[in-house]
N, C-alpha and C positions, 0 to 999 in steps of 0.2 A: 504493500500500500504506500509506504514511504517513498519507494523508488518511483512509483507512478506519479506521485505528487511532484517529485523533483523533476521528472520528465516534463510535466506541465509547466513548471516554473521556467525551465530552460527554453521551452518553446516560446515563452513570452520574450525571451532575450534573443534567441536565434531559432528561426523556424526550420532551418536545414539541420536536422539532427537525426541520427540513427539511434536505435535502442542501446542504452549504455547502462553500466552498473551504477550503484549508489555512489561508490567511491569516485568513479570517473566523473559523475555529474557534480559532486562536491568540488572536485578539482577544477572543472570547467567554470562553475559559478564563482569560485574563489578567484580564478584568473580573470573573469569578466569584471568582477568587483575591483580588482587591482587596476585593470585598465581604466576603469571609470575614475578611480581615485588619482590615477596618474595625471588626469586632466587638471585636477586641482594642484598637484605637485609641480607641474610645468609652470603655471602662472606664479606660484609661490616662489619657485626657484629663480624666475626672472626678477621678481620683486627683491629678493635677497641680493642678487647681483647688482641691481641698480642702487640699492642702499649701500652696499660695500663700496661701489665706485664713487658715490656721492660723498661718503665719509672720508675716503682717501683724498678727494678733491678739496674738501673743507679743511682737512688737516694741513695739506700743503699750502693752500692759499692763506690760511691763518698764520702759519709760521712765517710767511713772506710779508705779512701785513701786521706785525706785532705792535706797531705804533698807532694803528688806526682802531681806537677803542670801539667805535660804533660798528665798524665792519666786523670786529671780533664778536660783538654781541649778536649781530645778525647771524653769523656763522654758528655761534654757540647754540642759539635758539633752534636753528635748523638742524644742527647736529644732534641735539637732544631728541627731537621728534623722530629723526631718521634712525637713531640708535634704538629707541623704543620699538619702532616699526620693525627694525632688523631682528631684535630679540624675539618679538612676537612671531615674525615670519619663520625664524629658525625653530622656535618651539613648535609651531604648527606643522612645519615640514617634518620634524623628527617624529611627532606623534602620528602623522599620517603614514610615514615611511616605516615606522616600527611595526614589525609583524610578529605576532605570537602564534607560532604554528601549532602549539599544543591546544589551542582553543577551538571549540566548534565554530563553524562558519558564521552562524547567526549571532553568536556572542561577540566575535571579532568584528562583524559588520555593525553591530549595535554601538560599539565603542567609537567607530569611525563616524557614524551618523550623529552621535551625541556631540562629538568634537566639531563637526561641520555645522550642526544646528546652532551651537553657541556662537560660532563665527558669523553665520549668515542671518540668523533670526534672533540673536541674543540682544542684550542691553546696548552693546556698542556697535550694532549692525550698520549704522549709518555714519560711523565716525570718519571713514575715508572721504565722504562727501563734504564734511566740514573742514577736514585737514587739507584737502587738495588745493583750494585757493591760497591758503596760507603758505603751504610748501612751494607752490608755484612762485609766489611773489618773493619769498625769501631766497629761493634758488636763482631767480632772474637777477635779483639785486647782487647776490654774491658773485655770479659769473660776470655780469656787466661791469660792476665796479672794479673787480680784480683786473680785467683786461684794459680798462681805461688808464690804469696806473695813477689814478688820483685818489685822494682820501674820500671817505664816504660822503661827507658834506660838500666837498669841492665838486663832486660829480654833478650834483643838482644845481650848482651855481654856474656850471660851465656853459659856454655858448652853444657847444655842440649838443648838449643834452636838451637845452631849451628850444633849439631850432630843429633838431632832428630826432634824437632818441626818444624824447617824451612823446612825440606824436606817433612814433612807431609803436611804443608800448600801449598807448591809448587805442590804437587801431587793432593790433594783433592780440592783446590780452583777452578781450571778449571771445574772439574766435578760438583761441587755444583753450580757454576755460570751457567753452561750449563743447568742443571736441573731446576734452577730457571727461566731462560729465557724461557725455553720450557713451564713451567707452566704458566708464564705470557702470552705467545703467545696463548696457548690453551684457557685460561680463557678469554682473550680479544676477540677471535673469537666467543666463546660461547655467550658473552655479546652482540656482534654486531649482531649475528643471532637473539637473543631474542629481541633486539631493532628493528630490521626489522619487526619482527612479530607484535610488538606493533604499529609500523608506518602503517603497512598494515591494522591492525584492525581499527586504527583511520581514515585512508583514507576511508574505507568502511562505517564507521559510519557517516562521513561527507557527504557521498552521499545519505544517507537515507533522504527521504522527508516525 
């Protein structure tokens, strides 16, 4: 009876299946679940690499601008937020990647679903939408001011900034923010759809007797 139920569950995932044993079906379902979780891991890994690259940049530029207090404050604020994001990303990556092969599939899957649910539907589910504009502004200031080779306040008083750079920022900032928010919304919808698939799979496994 249990094997028949597992056959039905697998057909929901892949219609092209021949008769298989219970152990084979468990391995197939485990493999399919890992493939689904890898979609989360890829995005998380990219975020981790971006955070590391930005922290390296902030460290180098801060060391080269030790006499510019406001620039250092800008970089420190950005660095703290990025470091916290990096820590959270590494923690999430490790928990998703960590596999306990001695656990039943439905118990293992339940742990992953709980982790993803806290991330996607928990208390801080919309945090990235609030942080994105702040991170964008602080990052643009850090990059722009560093390459102008002027102090933080001198940049805003310079003729080039008043005549060119300021208008470029005013024009491009709404476009970049709109594109960023669109990407965040699309990614979130994709994540939620994938999470629902995992929940459906877990629910069916729990009904197997």
